[in-house]
N, C-alpha and C positions, 0 to 999 in steps of 0.2 A: 283726709282717708276717702278714697274713691270708692264708687258703688261695687259691691260684690256682685257680679255677673254670673257668678256660680250659682250662689243662692237663689238668684232670681230664676234660673231655670227651673222647668218643672221635675218635681221629685224623681221620677222614673228615669229621665236622661242624667240628671246631676249625679246619681251613683252608678252610672254604667262604666263598666270596662269596655273599650271598644274591641271590634273584631281585629284580631292580628293576622295579616296576610302572611304568606310566605316570602322569605328574604329575596330579594332582587338579586339578579346575577350582577349586576354593576356594583352593587354595594358590598358584597362579598368581595370582590375583586379589588376594590378599594382598600377594604379592611384588611386584606390579606396579602396585598401587593401580588395579586395574582393577575394572569392574562385572561379577561373575561371570556374569552374563545376557549380556554382549557376547564372553564367551570360547568359542571353538570347540574342542572337542576330537576330535582324530582321531588317538588314540595307542595305543588299547587294543582295536581290532577289534571294537567294540560294534556293535549293531544300531541304526542312527541313527532306526529309526522307534519306538524305544522298546518297551517290554512289550507283547504284544498284548491287546487288550481281553478276548479270551477268557481270558487269564491273570490279568488284573485280577480280574475277576469270579470266578474260582474261588479266588483268595486271599482276597477279601472272605468267600465264603460259608465259608471254612475258619476264620476269625478266632475263632470260639467255640470251637475246639479247641485256642487256642493254650496253654492251660496244661497240656495232655496230652501224653506223649511220642508221637513218630511211630511208625507202624507200622514196626518195623526191616526187615521182607521187602519193605516197598514194594510190597504187593501190588497196588495199582491201575496203578502206573507199570509195573511187571513186565508185569502182563498187558496193557497197552496197546502196550508195546514187542514184546511176543512176538507179537501181532497183526499189527503194522506191519512188524514184520522178519521174520517168519515163522521164528522161533528158539523155543527150549525155555527154559522159566524157569530151569533149572540152569545155563543158559549165561551168565546175567547178574549181573555185580557192579557195584555203584552207588558213586559217589564224590561228595565235597563239590567238584563240577567234575572235568573229566578228569585235570586235574594231580594229584589225589588218587589217580587210579588209575594214573598214571604211576610215583609214589612208591610205592604199595603194590606194584606189580609189582617194582620194584628190592629193595624190602625182602623179598619172598618168595622170590626167585630169585637174588640177588647177594650176595657175601660177599667178604671179603679172599681173594686167591688166584684170583678170577675175573674175567673182562673183559666189557666192552659195548661194541659196536660203533654209532656214529652218525656222521651226516656233519657236515662243516663246514658252518657256517650254518645248522644245525640249532636247534630250539627249545631256550630256554636251560634249561629244566626237566631234560632228560635229562643233562647232566652233573653237576648238582646232586643229581640222585636217584642217580646211580651212584657219585658220590664220598662221599656219606653212607654208603653200604654198606661202604666201604673197597675196592670193586672198582676195576679200571683202565679208564680209558676210552680206546677206541680211536678217534681221529677221524680220518675217512676225507676227503682233499680232494675238494671240491665239483667237479662238471663244469658248466659254463654255470650257476654260481650255484645248481645241484640235486644230487641224489643221483646219484652214480655207483655204481650198484647192482653192476654187475661187478666195481670195486675193494672194494666192501663186502663181496662175498661172499668175495673173496680174503682179506680182512683177518681173518676169523674164524676163530680159533685154536682149538685143543684145549681152553683155558680160557674160552671165550667162552660165556656162557650167556643172552644177550640181545643183540637187535638192535632198535633203535629206528629207524623210518621214519615220515616225514610226508608226507601227500598229500592236499591241496597243503600245500607246506612253508610254515612260518613261520619266518624273516620274508621270504623271498624270493619265495614265490608260485608257485614251480615245481612241477610235477609230473612224474608217470612213469606209463606205460601197463599195462595188465593183463598185456600180454604181457612186459614188463620185469619185472613183480612176479613173475609165474610163473616166469620164468627164474630169477630170484633164489631163490625159496622151494625151486624143484627142487634148488639147490646147496647149500642149508643143510641141515644135520643136523636131523632132529626134536627133538634133544636142545637145540636153541637155540630160546628162545622169541623169536619176532618180533613185535614191537609195532607194529601199523600206526596211527599216530595220524591219525584223521580228523575232526578238529576242524572242518575247513572243508568237510568233505564236501558239506554240502547246495548250498553255492555252485558246486561244481564239476560239478553233475549236467548232463547234457547233452554234457559233453567225452567224450576217451577216457580219463579217469580211471576206475580200476576201482571197484567196489564190493565192497569188503572182505568183507561178509557172505555175497558169492556163493561165496567161496573157503574158508570155515570147514571145511567137510564134506571138502574135500580135503587141508586142510593143518591137522592137529591142533595143531601148535605156534604157530598164529597167534592173536593177540589183536588184535581191533578196538577202539579206544577213541574215543568219541564224546561230544559234549557239547550242551547246551541253552544254552549262553552266547552262541553268535554268530548263526547264522540263526533261532533259536528265541527270542532276545531276552531271555534270563533270566541275563545274566552277574553280576548282583546275587545272584542266587538260588541260586547255586553248585549245580548238579547235571549230572553226567556218568556215564558207564557204559562198561562193556566188554561185549565178547560173545566168548566164548572156548570151547573144548572144556569139558564139565563138570568135568574134572578139575582143569583150571587155576583155573576160577572157584571149586570148591570150596577150593582152596588160598588164593586172594585173601579169600574171605569168611570165613575162620578168623581173619585179621588184621584185617579191615574194621571200623572203630568201629561199634557197633549203630545209631547215631543219627546217622548222618553226613550224611543228607539229611533236612531238617525237613519237617513235613507240609503247611505252607504252599505251597512250593516243588513239593512231589511233585503237589499238585493242580494247579499253573499248568502243570507240564511236561505231565500228561497232557490237559489243555486245549489246549495250543498244539500238540501233537502231532498233534492231529486238525484243526487250524486251517490248512487249505489254502490259503485265501485270503491268510491272513497270509504264510504262507512264499512263497507266489508273488509276493506284493508285495515282500518281502523282497529276493529275488531280481533282481526288475525294477527296484528303486532301485539295487541294487548294480551291475547290469548298465550303467544309465544313467550313474551315477556314476563307473564304472571309464573309460567313453568319454569323459565330460567332462574328468576329469583327465588321461588319456591326450593328449586334444587339447591341453591346455593344456601338457604336457611338450612335445610336438611342436612347439607354436608357439615355445617357448623354446629349442629345440634342446637339450633336457636327455636323457640318457640314463636310461632306466628297465628295470625287469626285467618282462616280460609276466607278469601274475598271474592264478592261477585262485581265489584267495580274495577276502576283503573290504577287501582292502588292496593298496598297490602300494609297491614299493620303488624309489628313485631317487639316481642320482649327483648330489651338490649342486654338483660342480665347486669344491668348498672344504672345508676341514674341516667335518665334518658338525655337530660341536658348536657351531660358530660359526654355522651357518646355523639350527640348532636354537634358540640363543639368540636370534637376530634375530628368528624366528617369535614366540617367547614374548612379546617385547615388543610385538608386534602383537596379542596376544590369541589366538595359533593354538598348539595344542599338536599336535606330531607325535611320533614315536619316533625317538631317536638309537640307533644301531647299532654304536656303538664296542665295546660289550663282546660283539658277535657278530662281531669282526675284519672290521668294514665301517665304518671311520671317516669314510670320504668319503660315506656313504650315509645316507638316512633313509627311515624307513617312514610312510606316512601311510595312515589307514582311509578307507574309502569312507563318506562322509556325505551328507547330503541336498544338494540343488541347491545351495541358498544356502551350506551350510557348505563345499562344495566350492569354490564360486565366492571365498569369504572366503580359504580358503587359497591358491589360484591367484595372487588379487591380492596378497596379503602376500608369496609367494614372488617374483613378478616385482620388487617393492618391494625386497626384502633382497638380489637378485641384481643390483641396478643398483650400478655403482660409485659 
């Protein structure tokens, strides 16, 4: 009998269920015998415009440096973000996507005997990051599909070391105001690290959603995490970052892997960060697509959750998996939400006008008796 390497693993990891990403286009094409070019993927909240031309050109210019290790300090991206966000260099930590930052925070501040608080229907990485450390997850029931910040503040215990907040929230698209956030922060001890996940922040600009960066000086226990994967179109590049007090950043950077962001995507991120035309177009496409899909839902009398992100979650009126599978057969990939405790819902990313139309036509077809 060989060694049981499952039992040798640490308990938190041994009992984990891994994160399930959206189905790739090529995989569906193979399974259903479809032409990959005919498949519409609206499952992973990617920017439907594709990478910006500015990013593509920056990557092309860096190809000659591919044999060299990247600058571990990410000087150029650090400098660009400091200018853009009016923060100091020692407040920044970089990750291989913002997921990397979330896991890094848990590794640095959680352990067995500690707890972390997050909302029902919150991003699936939060419980994974917490459980892997051996800490306890405190899941607070949602309010109108979103964060109940008052209840979350009450759920904080003496052993709580971290709270995860997402604004806007994935997968429900809900959001909370600056007043609500300030009230929460005022109630929570400074010894509790509050992680504000703003992965979809750029899509919520212009709403009453707060800018976490503006609150960092008042609340030293606040950490704001953002990404280039969504509005900036670099999901395949994997680059995210957090802004925090220099003390928290110092701890995170002690554990951060030295080359976790490569030099090609650093150049792409610097370029697109200053590409206001691309960002504005991304927002407009998202706004128009959201209106298109909402109108489609309304014409079908389908319930949906109003969203401030680049996606929208809707009630299928049947088992979500069944609706999901029917859409797959028609070459449309969306996201099932059974693992979020929402078995009757699906989440659809906002695509280009034609992609949205394909989704709505497929949905009409699969809903017919």
